[in-house]
VOTI-481878 format. One record per atom (N, C-alpha, C): residue in one letter; atom name; x, y, z. Coordinates in steps of 0.2 Angstrom, whole numbers, m for minus. Layout:
+---------+-------+-------+-------+-------+
| residuo | atomo |     u |     v |     w |
+---------+-------+-------+-------+-------+
|       a |    CA |     X |     Y |     Z |
...
+---------+-------+-------+-------+-------+
***
This chain:
+---------+-------+-------+-------+-------+
| residuo | atomo |     u |     v |     w |
+---------+-------+-------+-------+-------+
|       m |     N |  m320 |   m95 |   189 |
|       m |    CA |  m318 |   m88 |   190 |
|       m |     C |  m317 |   m85 |   184 |
|       s |     N |  m320 |   m79 |   183 |
|       s |    CA |  m319 |   m75 |   177 |
|       s |     C |  m317 |   m68 |   179 |
|       a |     N |  m313 |   m65 |   175 |
|       a |    CA |  m310 |   m58 |   176 |
|       a |     C |  m309 |   m55 |   169 |
|       r |     N |  m310 |   m48 |   168 |
|       r |    CA |  m308 |   m45 |   163 |
|       r |     C |  m301 |   m43 |   163 |
|       f |     N |  m297 |   m42 |   157 |
|       f |    CA |  m290 |   m40 |   157 |
|       f |     C |  m289 |   m33 |   160 |
|       t |     N |  m294 |   m29 |   160 |
|       t |    CA |  m293 |   m22 |   163 |
|       t |     C |  m293 |   m23 |   170 |
|       e |     N |  m296 |   m28 |   173 |
|       e |    CA |  m296 |   m29 |   180 |
|       e |     C |  m290 |   m32 |   182 |
|       l |     N |  m287 |   m36 |   178 |
|       l |    CA |  m280 |   m39 |   180 |
|       l |     C |  m274 |   m34 |   179 |
|       h |     N |  m275 |   m30 |   174 |
|       h |    CA |  m270 |   m25 |   172 |
|       h |     C |  m267 |   m21 |   178 |
|       c |     N |  m271 |   m19 |   182 |
|       c |    CA |  m268 |   m15 |   188 |
|       c |     C |  m267 |   m19 |   194 |
|       k |     N |  m266 |   m25 |   194 |
|       k |    CA |  m265 |   m29 |   200 |
|       k |     C |  m258 |   m30 |   201 |
|       e |     N |  m256 |   m30 |   207 |
|       e |    CA |  m249 |   m31 |   209 |
|       e |     C |  m248 |   m38 |   211 |
|       v |     N |  m242 |   m42 |   208 |
|       v |    CA |  m241 |   m49 |   209 |
|       v |     C |  m235 |   m50 |   215 |
|       i |     N |  m237 |   m54 |   219 |
|       i |    CA |  m234 |   m56 |   225 |
|       i |     C |  m233 |   m63 |   225 |
|       c |     N |  m226 |   m65 |   226 |
|       c |    CA |  m224 |   m72 |   227 |
|       c |     C |  m225 |   m75 |   234 |
|       v |     N |  m229 |   m80 |   235 |
|       v |    CA |  m230 |   m83 |   242 |
|       v |     C |  m224 |   m87 |   244 |
|       n |     N |  m220 |   m88 |   240 |
|       n |    CA |  m213 |   m93 |   243 |
|       n |     C |  m209 |   m88 |   247 |
|       d |     N |  m207 |   m82 |   244 |
|       d |    CA |  m203 |   m78 |   248 |
|       d |     C |  m206 |   m71 |   250 |
|       g |     N |  m212 |   m69 |   248 |
|       g |    CA |  m216 |   m63 |   250 |
|       g |     C |  m213 |   m57 |   246 |
|       r |     N |  m209 |   m58 |   240 |
|       r |    CA |  m207 |   m53 |   236 |
|       r |     C |  m212 |   m51 |   231 |
|       r |     N |  m212 |   m44 |   230 |
|       r |    CA |  m216 |   m40 |   225 |
|       r |     C |  m213 |   m42 |   218 |
|       l |     N |  m216 |   m44 |   213 |
|       l |    CA |  m214 |   m45 |   207 |
|       l |     C |  m215 |   m40 |   202 |
|       g |     N |  m221 |   m36 |   203 |
|       g |    CA |  m223 |   m30 |   199 |
|       g |     C |  m230 |   m31 |   198 |
|       f |     N |  m232 |   m27 |   193 |
|       f |    CA |  m239 |   m27 |   190 |
|       f |     C |  m240 |   m31 |   183 |
|       i |     N |  m245 |   m34 |   183 |
|       i |    CA |  m247 |   m37 |   177 |
|       i |     C |  m248 |   m33 |   171 |
|       s |     N |  m243 |   m34 |   166 |
|       s |    CA |  m243 |   m29 |   160 |
|       s |     C |  m247 |   m33 |   154 |
|       d |     N |  m247 |   m39 |   154 |
|       d |    CA |  m250 |   m43 |   147 |
|       d |     C |  m252 |   m50 |   150 |
|       v |     N |  m256 |   m53 |   145 |
|       v |    CA |  m258 |   m60 |   147 |
|       v |     C |  m256 |   m64 |   140 |
|       e |     N |  m255 |   m70 |   141 |
|       e |    CA |  m254 |   m75 |   135 |
|       e |     C |  m260 |   m79 |   134 |
|       v |     N |  m263 |   m79 |   128 |
|       v |    CA |  m269 |   m83 |   127 |
|       v |     C |  m268 |   m88 |   121 |
|       e |     N |  m271 |   m94 |   122 |
|       e |    CA |  m272 |   m98 |   117 |
|       e |     C |  m277 |   m96 |   112 |
|       i |     N |  m275 |   m94 |   106 |
|       i |    CA |  m280 |   m91 |   101 |
|       i |     C |  m286 |   m95 |   100 |
|       p |     N |  m286 |  m102 |    97 |
|       p |    CA |  m292 |  m105 |    95 |
|       p |     C |  m297 |  m106 |   101 |
|       e |     N |  m295 |  m108 |   107 |
|       e |    CA |  m298 |  m109 |   113 |
|       e |     C |  m300 |  m103 |   117 |
|       g |     N |  m296 |   m98 |   117 |
|       g |    CA |  m297 |   m92 |   121 |
|       g |     C |  m295 |   m94 |   129 |
|       n |     N |  m291 |   m98 |   130 |
|       n |    CA |  m289 |   m99 |   137 |
|       n |     C |  m283 |   m95 |   138 |
|       v |     N |  m283 |   m92 |   145 |
|       v |    CA |  m277 |   m89 |   147 |
|       v |     C |  m272 |   m94 |   149 |
|       v |     N |  m266 |   m93 |   146 |
|       v |    CA |  m260 |   m98 |   148 |
|       v |     C |  m256 |   m95 |   153 |
|       a |     N |  m254 |   m88 |   153 |
|       a |    CA |  m250 |   m86 |   157 |
|       a |     C |  m250 |   m78 |   158 |
|       i |     N |  m248 |   m76 |   163 |
|       i |    CA |  m248 |   m68 |   164 |
|       i |     C |  m241 |   m66 |   164 |
|       i |     N |  m240 |   m60 |   161 |
|       i |    CA |  m233 |   m57 |   160 |
|       i |     C |  m232 |   m51 |   165 |
|       v |     N |  m227 |   m51 |   168 |
|       v |    CA |  m225 |   m46 |   173 |
|       v |     C |  m218 |   m43 |   170 |
|       p |     N |  m217 |   m37 |   169 |
|       p |    CA |  m211 |   m34 |   166 |
|       p |     C |  m206 |   m34 |   172 |
|       g |     N |  m199 |   m35 |   170 |
|       g |    CA |  m194 |   m35 |   175 |
|       g |     C |  m193 |   m28 |   178 |
|       e |     N |  m189 |   m28 |   183 |
|       e |    CA |  m188 |   m22 |   187 |
|       e |     C |  m184 |   m17 |   183 |
|       c |     N |  m184 |   m11 |   184 |
|       c |    CA |  m180 |    m6 |   181 |
|       c |     C |  m173 |    m6 |   183 |
|       r |     N |  m169 |    m5 |   179 |
|       r |    CA |  m161 |    m4 |   180 |
|       r |     C |  m159 |     4 |   180 |
|       f |     N |  m156 |     5 |   185 |
|       f |    CA |  m154 |    12 |   186 |
|       f |     C |  m159 |    18 |   184 |
|       f |     N |  m164 |    18 |   188 |
|       f |    CA |  m170 |    23 |   186 |
|       f |     C |  m173 |    22 |   179 |
|       g |     N |  m172 |    17 |   176 |
|       g |    CA |  m175 |    16 |   170 |
|       g |     C |  m171 |    17 |   164 |
|       l |     N |  m165 |    20 |   165 |
|       l |    CA |  m161 |    22 |   160 |
|       l |     C |  m158 |    17 |   156 |
|       f |     N |  m157 |    11 |   159 |
|       f |    CA |  m153 |     6 |   156 |
|       f |     C |  m158 |     0 |   155 |
|       g |     N |  m164 |     1 |   154 |
|       g |    CA |  m169 |    m4 |   152 |
|       g |     C |  m172 |    m7 |   158 |
|       r |     N |  m174 |   m13 |   157 |
|       r |    CA |  m177 |   m18 |   162 |
|       r |     C |  m174 |   m25 |   163 |
|       k |     N |  m174 |   m28 |   169 |
|       k |    CA |  m172 |   m34 |   169 |
|       k |     C |  m177 |   m39 |   166 |
|       d |     N |  m176 |   m46 |   166 |
|       d |    CA |  m179 |   m51 |   162 |
|       d |     C |  m187 |   m50 |   165 |
|       d |     N |  m191 |   m52 |   160 |
|       d |    CA |  m198 |   m52 |   162 |
|       d |     C |  m200 |   m59 |   166 |
|       y |     N |  m206 |   m59 |   169 |
|       y |    CA |  m208 |   m65 |   172 |
|       y |     C |  m214 |   m67 |   168 |
|       v |     N |  m214 |   m74 |   166 |
|       v |    CA |  m220 |   m77 |   163 |
|       v |     C |  m222 |   m82 |   167 |
|       i |     N |  m228 |   m80 |   170 |
|       i |    CA |  m231 |   m85 |   176 |
|       i |     C |  m236 |   m89 |   173 |
|       p |     N |  m236 |   m96 |   173 |
|       p |    CA |  m241 |  m100 |   170 |
|       p |     C |  m248 |   m99 |   175 |
|       w |     N |  m253 |   m99 |   172 |
|       w |    CA |  m260 |   m98 |   175 |
|       w |     C |  m261 |  m103 |   181 |
|       r |     N |  m258 |  m109 |   180 |
|       r |    CA |  m259 |  m114 |   185 |
|       r |     C |  m255 |  m112 |   192 |
|       c |     N |  m251 |  m107 |   192 |
|       c |    CA |  m247 |  m106 |   197 |
|       c |     C |  m250 |  m100 |   202 |
|       i |     N |  m255 |   m98 |   199 |
|       i |    CA |  m259 |   m92 |   203 |
|       i |     C |  m263 |   m95 |   208 |
|       c |     N |  m262 |   m93 |   214 |
|       c |    CA |  m265 |   m96 |   220 |
|       c |     C |  m272 |   m92 |   222 |
|       r |     N |  m272 |   m85 |   221 |
|       r |    CA |  m278 |   m81 |   223 |
|       r |     C |  m277 |   m75 |   220 |
|       i |     N |  m283 |   m73 |   217 |
|       i |    CA |  m284 |   m66 |   214 |
|       i |     C |  m288 |   m62 |   218 |
|       g |     N |  m285 |   m57 |   222 |
|       g |    CA |  m289 |   m52 |   226 |
|       g |     C |  m291 |   m46 |   223 |
|       p |     N |  m294 |   m42 |   227 |
|       p |    CA |  m296 |   m35 |   224 |
|       p |     C |  m290 |   m30 |   222 |
|       d |     N |  m284 |   m31 |   224 |
|       d |    CA |  m279 |   m27 |   222 |
|       d |     C |  m272 |   m31 |   221 |
|       i |     N |  m272 |   m37 |   223 |
|       i |    CA |  m265 |   m41 |   222 |
|       i |     C |  m267 |   m48 |   219 |
|       v |     N |  m262 |   m51 |   216 |
|       v |    CA |  m262 |   m58 |   214 |
|       v |     C |  m256 |   m62 |   217 |
|       l |     N |  m258 |   m67 |   221 |
|       l |    CA |  m253 |   m72 |   224 |
|       l |     C |  m252 |   m77 |   220 |
|       v |     N |  m245 |   m78 |   219 |
|       v |    CA |  m243 |   m84 |   214 |
|       v |     C |  m238 |   m88 |   218 |
|       d |     N |  m238 |   m94 |   217 |
|       d |    CA |  m233 |   m99 |   220 |
|       d |     C |  m229 |  m102 |   214 |
|       i |     N |  m223 |   m98 |   214 |
|       i |    CA |  m218 |  m100 |   209 |
|       i |     C |  m210 |   m99 |   212 |
|       k |     N |  m206 |  m102 |   208 |
|       k |    CA |  m199 |  m101 |   209 |
|       k |     C |  m197 |   m95 |   204 |
|       r |     N |  m194 |   m90 |   207 |
|       r |    CA |  m193 |   m84 |   203 |
|       r |     C |  m189 |   m86 |   197 |
|       e |     N |  m184 |   m89 |   198 |
|       e |    CA |  m179 |   m91 |   193 |
|       e |     C |  m181 |   m95 |   187 |
|       e |     N |  m187 |   m99 |   188 |
|       e |    CA |  m189 |  m103 |   183 |
|       e |     C |  m194 |   m99 |   178 |
|       c |     N |  m197 |   m94 |   181 |
|       c |    CA |  m202 |   m90 |   177 |
|       c |     C |  m199 |   m84 |   173 |
|       r |     N |  m192 |   m83 |   174 |
|       r |    CA |  m189 |   m77 |   171 |
|       r |     C |  m189 |   m79 |   163 |
|       v |     N |  m190 |   m74 |   159 |
|       v |    CA |  m189 |   m75 |   152 |
|       v |     C |  m185 |   m68 |   150 |
|       p |     N |  m179 |   m70 |   146 |
|       p |    CA |  m175 |   m64 |   144 |
|       p |     C |  m179 |   m59 |   140 |
|       r |     N |  m177 |   m52 |   141 |
|       r |    CA |  m180 |   m47 |   137 |
|       r |     C |  m176 |   m47 |   131 |
|       e |     N |  m180 |   m45 |   125 |
|       e |    CA |  m176 |   m44 |   119 |
|       e |     C |  m172 |   m37 |   119 |
|       k |     N |  m167 |   m37 |   117 |
|       k |    CA |  m163 |   m31 |   117 |
|       k |     C |  m165 |   m27 |   111 |
|       p |     N |  m165 |   m20 |   112 |
|       p |    CA |  m167 |   m16 |   106 |
|       p |     C |  m161 |   m16 |   101 |
|       g |     N |  m163 |   m16 |    95 |
|       g |    CA |  m158 |   m16 |    89 |
|       g |     C |  m152 |   m10 |    89 |
|       w |     N |  m154 |    m5 |    92 |
|       w |    CA |  m149 |     1 |    92 |
|       w |     C |  m144 |     0 |    98 |
|       l |     N |  m145 |    m5 |   102 |
|       l |    CA |  m139 |    m6 |   107 |
|       l |     C |  m135 |   m10 |   105 |
|       f |     N |  m128 |    m9 |   107 |
|       f |    CA |  m123 |   m14 |   105 |
|       f |     C |  m123 |   m20 |   109 |
+---------+-------+-------+-------+-------+
***
């Protein structure tokens, strides 16, 4: 299976375990020497209309992707295991 990043970038990610929408793919993690995609990154949900930043990001390993369709990506994960804390901006206390 091959896909370009621009094709993945606008796809919505859905968890098949609970049917929840995780968000849209924003980035991918790649092994540099080999060029293999290791994981996809989905930003966390906005807090209070985006004024207070976002919740933790999801880093979803490539092996957890079940199916890539024309407009969605189905993943088989436990949401708690894939959460990665967001870095806080330096200007916040």
